[in-house]
C-alpha positions in Angstrom: -8.4 -9.1 -3.5 -9.8 -12.6 -3.3 -12.1 -11.5 -0.5 -13.2 -8.4 -2.6 -13.8 -10.8 -5.6 -15.9 -13.1 -3.5 -17.9 -10.2 -2.0 -18.7 -8.6 -5.4 -19.4 -11.7 -7.6 -22.2 -12.8 -5.3 -23.6 -9.3 -5.1 -23.4 -8.8 -8.8 -25.6 -11.8 -9.5 -28.3 -10.5 -7.0 -28.0 -7.0 -8.5 -28.5 -8.2 -12.1 -31.5 -10.2 -11.0 -33.1 -7.2 -9.3 -32.4 -4.9 -12.4 -33.9 -7.4 -14.8 -36.9 -8.0 -12.6 -37.5 -4.2 -12.4 -37.0 -3.8 -16.2 -34.4 -1.0 -15.7 -31.8 -0.1 -18.3 -28.7 -1.6 -16.6 -26.0 0.8 -18.0 -27.6 4.0 -16.9 -27.2 7.5 -18.4 -24.5 9.4 -16.5 -21.8 6.9 -17.2 -18.7 9.1 -16.2 -20.1 9.6 -12.7 -21.2 6.0 -12.4 -17.7 4.8 -13.4 -16.2 7.3 -10.9 -18.5 6.0 -8.1 -17.5 2.4 -9.0 -13.8 3.2 -8.9 -14.1 5.1 -5.5 -16.1 2.2 -4.1 -13.6 -0.4 -5.2 -10.7 1.4 -3.6 -12.7 1.9 -0.4 -13.7 -1.8 -0.2 -10.1 -3.0 -0.9 -8.6 -0.7 1.7 -11.3 -1.6 4.2 -10.7 -5.4 3.8 -7.0 -4.8 4.0 -7.3 -2.9 7.3 -9.7 -5.5 8.8 -7.1 -8.2 8.2 -4.1 -6.3 9.7 -5.7 -4.2 12.5 -7.8 -4.9 15.6 -11.3 -5.2 14.4 -12.9 -2.4 16.4 -10.1 0.1 15.5 -10.5 -0.6 11.8 -14.3 0.0 12.0 -13.9 3.1 14.1 -11.5 4.7 11.6 -13.7 3.7 8.7 -16.5 5.7 10.5 -14.6 8.8 9.6 -16.4 8.6 6.2 -19.3 10.9 7.2 -16.8 13.6 8.3 -14.9 13.3 5.0 -18.2 13.3 3.1 -19.2 16.6 4.8 -15.9 18.2 3.9 -15.9 17.0 0.3 -19.6 18.1 -0.1 -18.5 21.5 1.1 -15.6 21.7 -1.4 -17.2 20.1 -4.5 -21.0 20.5 -4.0 -20.9 23.8 -2.2 -23.1 22.4 0.6 -22.9 24.4 3.9 -20.7 23.1 6.6 -21.5 25.5 9.5 -19.9 25.8 12.9 -21.1 22.4 14.0 -19.6 20.7 11.0 -16.2 22.4 11.4 -16.1 21.5 15.1 -17.0 17.9 14.2 -14.2 17.6 11.7 -11.6 18.8 14.2 -13.0 16.6 17.0 -13.0 13.6 14.7 -9.4 14.0 13.8 -8.6 14.3 17.5 -10.5 11.0 17.9 -8.4 9.5 15.2 -5.2 10.5 17.0 -6.5 8.8 20.2 -7.5 5.6 18.4 -4.2 5.3 16.4 -2.0 6.6 19.1 1.0 7.4 16.9 4.4 6.5 18.4 5.7 10.1 18.0 3.1 11.3 20.5 2.4 8.2 22.6 5.9 6.6 22.9 4.6 3.5 21.1 2.5 2.4 24.0 -0.7 0.9 22.7 -0.1 2.5 19.3 -1.4 0.9 16.0 0.7 0.6 12.9 0.6 3.9 11.1 0.5 2.3 7.7 -2.6 0.2 8.5 -4.3 3.1 10.1 -3.6 5.2 7.0 -5.2 2.5 4.8 -8.3 2.4 7.0 -8.6 6.2 6.7 -8.1 5.9 2.9 -11.1 3.5 3.0 -13.1 6.1 4.8 -12.0 8.9 2.4 -12.8 6.9 -0.8 -16.1 5.7 0.7 -17.0 9.4 1.3 -15.9 10.2 -2.3 -18.3 7.5 -3.5 -21.1 9.0 -1.4 -20.5 12.5 -2.7 -20.5 11.2 -6.3 -23.8 9.4 -5.6 -25.2 12.7 -4.3 -24.0 14.4 -7.5 -25.8 11.7 -9.6 -28.9 12.4 -7.6 -32.2 10.8 -8.6 -31.3 10.6 -12.3 -30.2 6.9 -11.9 -31.8 4.0 -10.2 -30.1 2.9 -7.0 -29.6 -0.7 -8.4 -27.7 0.8 -11.4 -25.5 2.9 -9.1 -24.7 -0.2 -7.0 -24.1 -2.3 -10.2 -21.2 -0.1 -11.3 -19.3 -0.9 -8.1 -19.4 -4.5 -9.0 -18.6 -3.8 -12.7 -15.4 -2.0 -11.7 -14.4 -4.2 -8.8 -14.7 -7.6 -10.4 -12.3 -7.0 -13.3 -9.7 -5.3 -11.2 -9.9 -7.8 -8.3 -9.8 -10.7 -10.8 -6.6 -9.4 -12.5 -4.8 -8.7 -9.2 -6.0 -12.0 -7.7 -4.7 -13.9 -10.7 -1.1 -12.8 -10.1 -1.1 -13.6 -6.4 -3.8 -16.3 -6.2 -3.9 -18.5 -3.1 -6.3 -21.4 -3.5 -8.8 -21.2 -0.6 -9.4 -24.2 1.6 -13.0 -25.6 1.9 -13.5 -23.6 5.1 -12.2 -20.4 3.4 -14.6 -21.0 0.4 -17.4 -21.2 3.0 -16.2 -18.0 4.6 -16.0 -16.2 1.2 -19.6 -17.2 0.5 -20.6 -16.0 4.0 -19.0 -12.6 3.4 -21.0 -12.2 0.2 -24.3 -13.3 1.8 -23.9 -11.2 5.0 -22.6 -8.1 3.2 -25.6 -8.2 0.8 -28.0 -8.7 3.7 -26.4 -5.8 5.5 -26.6 -3.5 2.5 -30.3 -4.3 1.8 -31.4 -3.9 5.4 -29.4 -0.7 5.9 -30.9 0.8 2.7 -34.4 -0.3 3.9 -33.8 1.2 7.4 -32.7 4.6 5.9 -35.8 4.6 3.7 -38.0 4.1 6.8 -36.3 6.3 9.3 -34.8 9.8 9.3 -31.2 9.7 8.1 -29.8 11.0 11.3 -31.6 8.4 13.5 -30.8 5.5 11.1 -27.1 6.4 11.0 -27.0 6.7 14.8 -28.6 3.3 15.2 -26.1 1.8 12.6 -23.3 3.0 14.8 -24.1 0.2 17.2 -22.2 -2.1 14.9 -19.0 -0.7 16.6 -20.3 -2.3 19.8 -20.9 -5.7 18.1 -17.5 -5.5 16.4 -15.8 -4.8 19.7 -17.5 -7.8 21.2 -16.6 -10.1 18.3 -13.0 -8.8 18.3 -12.7 -9.5 22.1 -14.3 -13.0 21.8 -12.6 -14.3 18.7 -9.3 -12.4 18.5 -8.7 -11.0 22.0 -8.7 -7.4 20.7 -9.9 -4.6 22.8 -8.9 -0.9 22.6 -7.4 0.8 25.7 -9.1 3.7 27.5 -7.7 6.4 25.2 -8.8 4.4 22.1 -12.3 4.0 23.6 -12.5 7.8 24.2 -11.3 8.5 20.6 -13.9 6.1 19.3 -16.6 7.9 21.3 -15.4 11.2 19.7 -15.6 9.8 16.2 -19.1 8.2 16.7 -20.5 11.3 18.4 -19.3 13.5 15.4 -20.9 11.0 13.0 -24.2 11.2 14.7 -24.1 15.0 15.0 -23.2 15.4 11.3 -25.9 12.9 10.2 -28.6 14.6 12.4 -27.6 18.0 11.1 -27.9 16.8 7.4 -31.2 15.2 8.2 -32.6 18.3 9.7 -31.4 20.5 6.8 -33.0 18.2 4.3 -36.4 18.0 6.2 
């Protein structure tokens, strides 16, 4: 929760500055959906950071990449968007990939398996991130993107502050530096990803963004000695391939 707090406080300051500079009403019009988006985003962020701490880096990121699959399924249920044969196949193949990444002891005799609880939390992060995306799609263009992002911070900061207060561990000078770095790097990533999606077709931009799994695998190997086994790598390929297919399919249907 302290990491969530550090991540969101820094971003809130930047977001407020951008909103004021643009002269946009900061509270928006569709407040119930904005609050819902903020709540979903806070849960997703909390679960994501928790899984990053307790799981091998690459595995946590790969499981989080299930969010486009969940988004397609939730959009089909709540927004009545078409799923199609490709979408259905991608959903089944993605869940097959999850099994290969997690390698539950019941099926794999505990060899190379990842703790089921942590894997479940990583998947929760993906599910609630997808829920946030579907809520944003429901909001549509009626709200400015800065306002939509702002509600994530307005929800996350109070909840993270209260939870952190009851289990506060005072960060060391190095940890303060890392907390600031998380806030700076996360904001830079969000801004550049948004800009990239605005300049390129959604399918192509998402496919390029998938390269972060390669970087994460390299950082995990260098700094923590983590690297998935062959089954895990094959499962990761299944999940990433389905992500690219679903994104490309949505991009074509919107063009």
